[in-house]
mmCIF file as gemmi writes it, N, C-alpha and C atoms, coordinates in Angstrom:
data_model
loop_
_atom_site.group_PDB
_atom_site.id
_atom_site.type_symbol
_atom_site.label_atom_id
_atom_site.label_alt_id
_atom_site.label_comp_id
_atom_site.label_asym_id
_atom_site.label_entity_id
_atom_site.label_seq_id
_atom_site.pdbx_PDB_ins_code
_atom_site.Cartn_x
_atom_site.Cartn_y
_atom_site.Cartn_z
_atom_site.occupancy
_atom_site.B_iso_or_equiv
_atom_site.pdbx_formal_charge
_atom_site.auth_seq_id
_atom_site.auth_asym_id
_atom_site.pdbx_PDB_model_num
ATOM 1 N N . MET Axp A 1 ? 0.805 -1.191 0 1 0 ? 1 A 1
ATOM 2 C CA . MET Axp A 1 ? 0 0 0 1 0 ? 1 A 1
ATOM 3 C C . MET Axp A 1 ? 0.85 1.256 0 1 0 ? 1 A 1
ATOM 4 N N . VAL Axp A 2 ? 1.97 1.214 0.633 1 0 ? 2 A 1
ATOM 5 C CA . VAL Axp A 2 ? 2.821 2.4 0.71 1 0 ? 2 A 1
ATOM 6 C C . VAL Axp A 2 ? 3.301 2.812 -0.682 1 0 ? 2 A 1
ATOM 7 N N . ALA Axp A 3 ? 3.46 1.842 -1.586 1 0 ? 3 A 1
ATOM 8 C CA . ALA Axp A 3 ? 3.907 2.139 -2.948 1 0 ? 3 A 1
ATOM 9 C C . ALA Axp A 3 ? 2.884 2.976 -3.701 1 0 ? 3 A 1
ATOM 10 N N . GLY Axp A 4 ? 1.63 2.875 -3.338 1 0 ? 4 A 1
ATOM 11 C CA . GLY Axp A 4 ? 0.588 3.657 -3.988 1 0 ? 4 A 1
ATOM 12 C C . GLY Axp A 4 ? -0.41 2.787 -4.718 1 0 ? 4 A 1
ATOM 13 N N . PRO Axp A 5 ? -1.577 3.347 -4.979 1 0 ? 5 A 1
ATOM 14 C CA . PRO Axp A 5 ? -2.638 2.56 -5.598 1 0 ? 5 A 1
ATOM 15 C C . PRO Axp A 5 ? -2.341 2.137 -7.034 1 0 ? 5 A 1
ATOM 16 N N . VAL Axp A 6 ? -1.65 2.963 -7.802 1 0 ? 6 A 1
ATOM 17 C CA . VAL Axp A 6 ? -1.342 2.594 -9.189 1 0 ? 6 A 1
ATOM 18 C C . VAL Axp A 6 ? -0.461 1.354 -9.216 1 0 ? 6 A 1
ATOM 19 N N . GLU Axp A 7 ? 0.541 1.301 -8.344 1 0 ? 7 A 1
ATOM 20 C CA . GLU Axp A 7 ? 1.43 0.145 -8.276 1 0 ? 7 A 1
ATOM 21 C C . GLU Axp A 7 ? 0.7 -1.105 -7.784 1 0 ? 7 A 1
ATOM 22 N N . CYS Axp A 8 ? -0.443 -0.907 -7.138 1 0 ? 8 A 1
ATOM 23 C CA . CYS Axp A 8 ? -1.24 -2.037 -6.639 1 0 ? 8 A 1
ATOM 24 C C . CYS Axp A 8 ? -2.354 -2.42 -7.607 1 0 ? 8 A 1
ATOM 25 N N . GLY Axp A 9 ? -2.348 -1.829 -8.803 1 0 ? 9 A 1
ATOM 26 C CA . GLY Axp A 9 ? -3.298 -2.223 -9.839 1 0 ? 9 A 1
ATOM 27 C C . GLY Axp A 9 ? -4.532 -1.355 -9.985 1 0 ? 9 A 1
ATOM 28 N N . PHE Axp A 10 ? -4.568 -0.201 -9.338 1 0 ? 10 A 1
ATOM 29 C CA . PHE Axp A 10 ? -5.71 0.701 -9.453 1 0 ? 10 A 1
ATOM 30 C C . PHE Axp A 10 ? -5.357 1.842 -10.398 1 0 ? 10 A 1
ATOM 31 N N . GLU Axp A 11 ? -6.382 2.467 -10.972 1 0 ? 11 A 1
ATOM 32 C CA . GLU Axp A 11 ? -6.153 3.564 -11.919 1 0 ? 11 A 1
ATOM 33 C C . GLU Axp A 11 ? -5.939 4.902 -11.226 1 0 ? 11 A 1
ATOM 34 N N . SER Axp A 12 ? -6.524 5.096 -10.06 1 0 ? 12 A 1
ATOM 35 C CA . SER Axp A 12 ? -6.43 6.364 -9.345 1 0 ? 12 A 1
ATOM 36 C C . SER Axp A 12 ? -5.092 6.481 -8.622 1 0 ? 12 A 1
ATOM 37 N N . GLY Axp A 13 ? -4.604 7.697 -8.487 1 0 ? 13 A 1
ATOM 38 C CA . GLY Axp A 13 ? -3.354 7.928 -7.784 1 0 ? 13 A 1
ATOM 39 C C . GLY Axp A 13 ? -3.525 8.173 -6.299 1 0 ? 13 A 1
ATOM 40 N N . MET Axp A 14 ? -4.77 8.179 -5.821 1 0 ? 14 A 1
ATOM 41 C CA . MET Axp A 14 ? -5.042 8.415 -4.408 1 0 ? 14 A 1
ATOM 42 C C . MET Axp A 14 ? -5.93 7.294 -3.879 1 0 ? 14 A 1
ATOM 43 N N . TRP Axp A 15 ? -5.557 6.746 -2.728 1 0 ? 15 A 1
ATOM 44 C CA . TRP Axp A 15 ? -6.345 5.673 -2.128 1 0 ? 15 A 1
ATOM 45 C C . TRP Axp A 15 ? -7.715 6.177 -1.697 1 0 ? 15 A 1
ATOM 46 N N . THR Axp A 16 ? -8.722 5.346 -1.886 1 0 ? 16 A 1
ATOM 47 C CA . THR Axp A 16 ? -10.049 5.577 -1.322 1 0 ? 16 A 1
ATOM 48 C C . THR Axp A 16 ? -10.347 4.396 -0.406 1 0 ? 16 A 1
ATOM 49 N N . ALA Axp A 17 ? -11.314 4.56 0.482 1 0 ? 17 A 1
ATOM 50 C CA . ALA Axp A 17 ? -11.653 3.463 1.393 1 0 ? 17 A 1
ATOM 51 C C . ALA Axp A 17 ? -12.032 2.189 0.638 1 0 ? 17 A 1
ATOM 52 N N . PRO Axp A 18 ? -12.885 2.264 -0.392 1 0 ? 18 A 1
ATOM 53 C CA . PRO Axp A 18 ? -13.214 1.038 -1.121 1 0 ? 18 A 1
ATOM 54 C C . PRO Axp A 18 ? -11.999 0.388 -1.79 1 0 ? 18 A 1
ATOM 55 N N . MET Axp A 19 ? -11.055 1.199 -2.242 1 0 ? 19 A 1
ATOM 56 C CA . MET Axp A 19 ? -9.843 0.64 -2.858 1 0 ? 19 A 1
ATOM 57 C C . MET Axp A 19 ? -8.986 -0.086 -1.829 1 0 ? 19 A 1
ATOM 58 N N . VAL Axp A 20 ? -8.823 0.493 -0.651 1 0 ? 20 A 1
ATOM 59 C CA . VAL Axp A 20 ? -8.027 -0.153 0.401 1 0 ? 20 A 1
ATOM 60 C C . VAL Axp A 20 ? -8.676 -1.476 0.794 1 0 ? 20 A 1
ATOM 61 N N . ILE Axp A 21 ? -9.987 -1.454 0.963 1 0 ? 21 A 1
ATOM 62 C CA . ILE Axp A 21 ? -10.706 -2.673 1.329 1 0 ? 21 A 1
ATOM 63 C C . ILE Axp A 21 ? -10.553 -3.729 0.241 1 0 ? 21 A 1
ATOM 64 N N . ALA Axp A 22 ? -10.678 -3.343 -1.029 1 0 ? 22 A 1
ATOM 65 C CA . ALA Axp A 22 ? -10.525 -4.29 -2.14 1 0 ? 22 A 1
ATOM 66 C C . ALA Axp A 22 ? -9.112 -4.84 -2.202 1 0 ? 22 A 1
ATOM 67 N N . HIS Axp A 23 ? -8.119 -3.984 -1.988 1 0 ? 23 A 1
ATOM 68 C CA . HIS Axp A 23 ? -6.72 -4.422 -2.033 1 0 ? 23 A 1
ATOM 69 C C . HIS Axp A 23 ? -6.431 -5.437 -0.928 1 0 ? 23 A 1
ATOM 70 N N . VAL Axp A 24 ? -6.893 -5.161 0.279 1 0 ? 24 A 1
ATOM 71 C CA . VAL Axp A 24 ? -6.681 -6.081 1.401 1 0 ? 24 A 1
ATOM 72 C C . VAL Axp A 24 ? -7.392 -7.406 1.132 1 0 ? 24 A 1
ATOM 73 N N . HIS Axp A 25 ? -8.594 -7.337 0.583 1 0 ? 25 A 1
ATOM 74 C CA . HIS Axp A 25 ? -9.328 -8.57 0.276 1 0 ? 25 A 1
ATOM 75 C C . HIS Axp A 25 ? -8.598 -9.382 -0.79 1 0 ? 25 A 1
ATOM 76 N N . ARG Axp A 26 ? -8.132 -8.709 -1.833 1 0 ? 26 A 1
ATOM 77 C CA . ARG Axp A 26 ? -7.429 -9.39 -2.926 1 0 ? 26 A 1
ATOM 78 C C . ARG Axp A 26 ? -6.113 -10.002 -2.449 1 0 ? 26 A 1
ATOM 79 N N . LYS Axp A 27 ? -5.381 -9.28 -1.633 1 0 ? 27 A 1
ATOM 80 C CA . LYS Axp A 27 ? -4.053 -9.735 -1.21 1 0 ? 27 A 1
ATOM 81 C C . LYS Axp A 27 ? -4.096 -10.756 -0.069 1 0 ? 27 A 1
ATOM 82 N N . PHE Axp A 28 ? -5.018 -10.561 0.887 1 0 ? 28 A 1
ATOM 83 C CA . PHE Axp A 28 ? -5.026 -11.401 2.086 1 0 ? 28 A 1
ATOM 84 C C . PHE Axp A 28 ? -6.297 -12.239 2.254 1 0 ? 28 A 1
ATOM 85 N N . ASP Axp A 29 ? -7.264 -12.084 1.349 1 0 ? 29 A 1
ATOM 86 C CA . ASP Axp A 29 ? -8.541 -12.794 1.416 1 0 ? 29 A 1
ATOM 87 C C . ASP Axp A 29 ? -9.254 -12.539 2.749 1 0 ? 29 A 1
ATOM 88 N N . ILE Axp A 30 ? -9.211 -11.274 3.184 1 0 ? 30 A 1
ATOM 89 C CA . ILE Axp A 30 ? -9.882 -10.842 4.415 1 0 ? 30 A 1
ATOM 90 C C . ILE Axp A 30 ? -10.855 -9.73 4.032 1 0 ? 30 A 1
ATOM 91 N N . GLU Axp A 31 ? -12.085 -9.808 4.52 1 0 ? 31 A 1
ATOM 92 C CA . GLU Axp A 31 ? -13.077 -8.777 4.22 1 0 ? 31 A 1
ATOM 93 C C . GLU Axp A 31 ? -13.246 -7.836 5.406 1 0 ? 31 A 1
ATOM 94 N N . TYR Axp A 32 ? -13.197 -6.547 5.124 1 0 ? 32 A 1
ATOM 95 C CA . TYR Axp A 32 ? -13.402 -5.511 6.137 1 0 ? 32 A 1
ATOM 96 C C . TYR Axp A 32 ? -14.567 -4.635 5.729 1 0 ? 32 A 1
ATOM 97 N N . LYS Axp A 33 ? -15.265 -4.119 6.696 1 0 ? 33 A 1
ATOM 98 C CA . LYS Axp A 33 ? -16.229 -3.041 6.482 1 0 ? 33 A 1
ATOM 99 C C . LYS Axp A 33 ? -15.441 -1.74 6.608 1 0 ? 33 A 1
ATOM 100 N N . ARG Axp A 34 ? -16.026 -0.652 6.129 1 0 ? 34 A 1
ATOM 101 C CA . ARG Axp A 34 ? -15.311 0.627 6.142 1 0 ? 34 A 1
ATOM 102 C C . ARG Axp A 34 ? -14.875 1.031 7.549 1 0 ? 34 A 1
ATOM 103 N N . GLY Axp A 35 ? -15.752 0.92 8.528 1 0 ? 35 A 1
ATOM 104 C CA . GLY Axp A 35 ? -15.409 1.314 9.901 1 0 ? 35 A 1
ATOM 105 C C . GLY Axp A 35 ? -14.264 0.499 10.468 1 0 ? 35 A 1
ATOM 106 N N . GLY Axp A 36 ? -14.266 -0.795 10.19 1 0 ? 36 A 1
ATOM 107 C CA . GLY Axp A 36 ? -13.183 -1.658 10.663 1 0 ? 36 A 1
ATOM 108 C C . GLY Axp A 36 ? -11.855 -1.306 10.024 1 0 ? 36 A 1
ATOM 109 N N . MET Axp A 37 ? -11.894 -0.996 8.724 1 0 ? 37 A 1
ATOM 110 C CA . MET Axp A 37 ? -10.66 -0.625 8.022 1 0 ? 37 A 1
ATOM 111 C C . MET Axp A 37 ? -10.149 0.719 8.519 1 0 ? 37 A 1
ATOM 112 N N . GLU Axp A 38 ? -11.048 1.669 8.742 1 0 ? 38 A 1
ATOM 113 C CA . GLU Axp A 38 ? -10.619 2.973 9.258 1 0 ? 38 A 1
ATOM 114 C C . GLU Axp A 38 ? -9.934 2.821 10.607 1 0 ? 38 A 1
ATOM 115 N N . GLY Axp A 39 ? -10.505 2.004 11.484 1 0 ? 39 A 1
ATOM 116 C CA . GLY Axp A 39 ? -9.898 1.782 12.798 1 0 ? 39 A 1
ATOM 117 C C . GLY Axp A 39 ? -8.536 1.127 12.691 1 0 ? 39 A 1
ATOM 118 N N . LEU Axp A 40 ? -8.427 0.13 11.83 1 0 ? 40 A 1
ATOM 119 C CA . LEU Axp A 40 ? -7.153 -0.564 11.64 1 0 ? 40 A 1
ATOM 120 C C . LEU Axp A 40 ? -6.082 0.389 11.12 1 0 ? 40 A 1
ATOM 121 N N . LEU Axp A 41 ? -6.421 1.167 10.103 1 0 ? 41 A 1
ATOM 122 C CA . LEU Axp A 41 ? -5.441 2.098 9.535 1 0 ? 41 A 1
ATOM 123 C C . LEU Axp A 41 ? -5.057 3.186 10.531 1 0 ? 41 A 1
ATOM 124 N N . ARG Axp A 42 ? -6.014 3.648 11.319 1 0 ? 42 A 1
ATOM 125 C CA . ARG Axp A 42 ? -5.716 4.66 12.339 1 0 ? 42 A 1
ATOM 126 C C . ARG Axp A 42 ? -4.717 4.11 13.358 1 0 ? 42 A 1
ATOM 127 N N . ARG Axp A 43 ? -4.933 2.856 13.789 1 0 ? 43 A 1
ATOM 128 C CA . ARG Axp A 43 ? -4.009 2.23 14.748 1 0 ? 43 A 1
ATOM 129 C C . ARG Axp A 43 ? -2.623 2.032 14.142 1 0 ? 43 A 1
ATOM 130 N N . MET Axp A 44 ? -2.559 1.923 12.817 1 0 ? 44 A 1
ATOM 131 C CA . MET Axp A 44 ? -1.273 1.759 12.137 1 0 ? 44 A 1
ATOM 132 C C . MET Axp A 44 ? -0.601 3.102 11.851 1 0 ? 44 A 1
ATOM 133 N N . GLY Axp A 45 ? -1.264 4.209 12.2 1 0 ? 45 A 1
ATOM 134 C CA . GLY Axp A 45 ? -0.675 5.527 12.016 1 0 ? 45 A 1
ATOM 135 C C . GLY Axp A 45 ? -1.12 6.259 10.765 1 0 ? 45 A 1
ATOM 136 N N . PHE Axp A 46 ? -2.056 5.681 10.007 1 0 ? 46 A 1
ATOM 137 C CA . PHE Axp A 46 ? -2.57 6.35 8.814 1 0 ? 46 A 1
ATOM 138 C C . PHE Axp A 46 ? -3.762 7.21 9.19 1 0 ? 46 A 1
ATOM 139 N N . SER Axp A 47 ? -4.092 8.17 8.337 1 0 ? 47 A 1
ATOM 140 C CA . SER Axp A 47 ? -5.287 8.98 8.553 1 0 ? 47 A 1
ATOM 141 C C . SER Axp A 47 ? -5.948 9.237 7.209 1 0 ? 47 A 1
ATOM 142 N N . TRP Axp A 48 ? -7.265 9.445 7.251 1 0 ? 48 A 1
ATOM 143 C CA . TRP Axp A 48 ? -8.009 9.728 6.032 1 0 ? 48 A 1
ATOM 144 C C . TRP Axp A 48 ? -7.884 11.209 5.715 1 0 ? 48 A 1
ATOM 145 N N . ARG Axp A 49 ? -7.707 11.508 4.442 1 0 ? 49 A 1
ATOM 146 C CA . ARG Axp A 49 ? -7.671 12.899 3.998 1 0 ? 49 A 1
ATOM 147 C C . ARG Axp A 49 ? -8.582 13.037 2.804 1 0 ? 49 A 1
ATOM 148 N N . LYS Axp A 50 ? -9.204 14.169 2.704 1 0 ? 50 A 1
ATOM 149 C CA . LYS Axp A 50 ? -10.106 14.416 1.594 1 0 ? 50 A 1
ATOM 150 C C . LYS Axp A 50 ? -9.382 15.235 0.534 1 0 ? 50 A 1
ATOM 151 N N . ALA Axp A 51 ? -9.459 14.774 -0.699 1 0 ? 51 A 1
ATOM 152 C CA . ALA Axp A 51 ? -8.834 15.507 -1.804 1 0 ? 51 A 1
ATOM 153 C C . ALA Axp A 51 ? -9.614 16.791 -2.048 1 0 ? 51 A 1
ATOM 154 N N . ARG Axp A 52 ? -8.893 17.846 -2.317 1 0 ? 52 A 1
ATOM 155 C CA . ARG Axp A 52 ? -9.541 19.117 -2.614 1 0 ? 52 A 1
ATOM 156 C C . ARG Axp A 52 ? -9.234 19.501 -4.051 1 0 ? 52 A 1
ATOM 157 N N . PRO Axp A 53 ? -10.239 19.993 -4.764 1 0 ? 53 A 1
ATOM 158 C CA . PRO Axp A 53 ? -9.982 20.415 -6.143 1 0 ? 53 A 1
ATOM 159 C C . PRO Axp A 53 ? -9.076 21.642 -6.167 1 0 ? 53 A 1
ATOM 160 N N . ARG Axp A 54 ? -8.272 21.729 -7.18 1 0 ? 54 A 1
ATOM 161 C CA . ARG Axp A 54 ? -7.365 22.864 -7.333 1 0 ? 54 A 1
ATOM 162 C C . ARG Axp A 54 ? -8.084 23.965 -8.115 1 0 ? 54 A 1
ATOM 163 N N . HIS Axp A 55 ? -7.995 25.179 -7.632 1 0 ? 55 A 1
ATOM 164 C CA . HIS Axp A 55 ? -8.621 26.31 -8.311 1 0 ? 55 A 1
ATOM 165 C C . HIS Axp A 55 ? -7.934 26.518 -9.658 1 0 ? 55 A 1
ATOM 166 N N . PRO Axp A 56 ? -8.713 26.76 -10.726 1 0 ? 56 A 1
ATOM 167 C CA . PRO Axp A 56 ? -8.115 26.918 -12.063 1 0 ? 56 A 1
ATOM 168 C C . PRO Axp A 56 ? -7.078 28.036 -12.155 1 0 ? 56 A 1
ATOM 169 N N . LYS Axp A 57 ? -7.201 29.067 -11.323 1 0 ? 57 A 1
ATOM 170 C CA . LYS Axp A 57 ? -6.257 30.186 -11.381 1 0 ? 57 A 1
ATOM 171 C C . LYS Axp A 57 ? -5.12 30.059 -10.369 1 0 ? 57 A 1
ATOM 172 N N . ALA Axp A 58 ? -5.045 28.941 -9.669 1 0 ? 58 A 1
ATOM 173 C CA . ALA Axp A 58 ? -3.972 28.738 -8.686 1 0 ? 58 A 1
ATOM 174 C C . ALA Axp A 58 ? -2.638 28.59 -9.406 1 0 ? 58 A 1
ATOM 175 N N . ALA Axp A 59 ? -1.575 28.999 -8.736 1 0 ? 59 A 1
ATOM 176 C CA . ALA Axp A 59 ? -0.234 28.865 -9.31 1 0 ? 59 A 1
ATOM 177 C C . ALA Axp A 59 ? 0.095 27.385 -9.479 1 0 ? 59 A 1
ATOM 178 N N . SER Axp A 60 ? 0.692 27.048 -10.604 1 0 ? 60 A 1
ATOM 179 C CA . SER Axp A 60 ? 1.044 25.642 -10.84 1 0 ? 60 A 1
ATOM 180 C C . SER Axp A 60 ? 2.294 25.284 -10.06 1 0 ? 60 A 1
ATOM 181 N N . GLU Axp A 61 ? 2.445 23.982 -9.78 1 0 ? 61 A 1
ATOM 182 C CA . GLU Axp A 61 ? 3.604 23.49 -9.023 1 0 ? 61 A 1
ATOM 183 C C . GLU Axp A 61 ? 4.659 22.952 -9.979 1 0 ? 61 A 1
ATOM 184 N N . GLU Axp A 62 ? 5.243 23.78 -10.794 1 0 ? 62 A 1
ATOM 185 C CA . GLU Axp A 62 ? 6.26 23.33 -11.759 1 0 ? 62 A 1
ATOM 186 C C . GLU Axp A 62 ? 7.642 23.616 -11.294 1 0 ? 62 A 1
């Protein structure tokens, strides 16, 4: 998971809860509900963050 979702076979560059749950199920054959996965990741030191859209007139990061 640390490598990122693209390296784990997903198209998006940012993890979502359903993607993490699917990845864990595919890799370890364990099923989690969202609340259980959130608790597990929190105990492991991860936190959920919400992506924010970039304003069209914002300075680019080049």
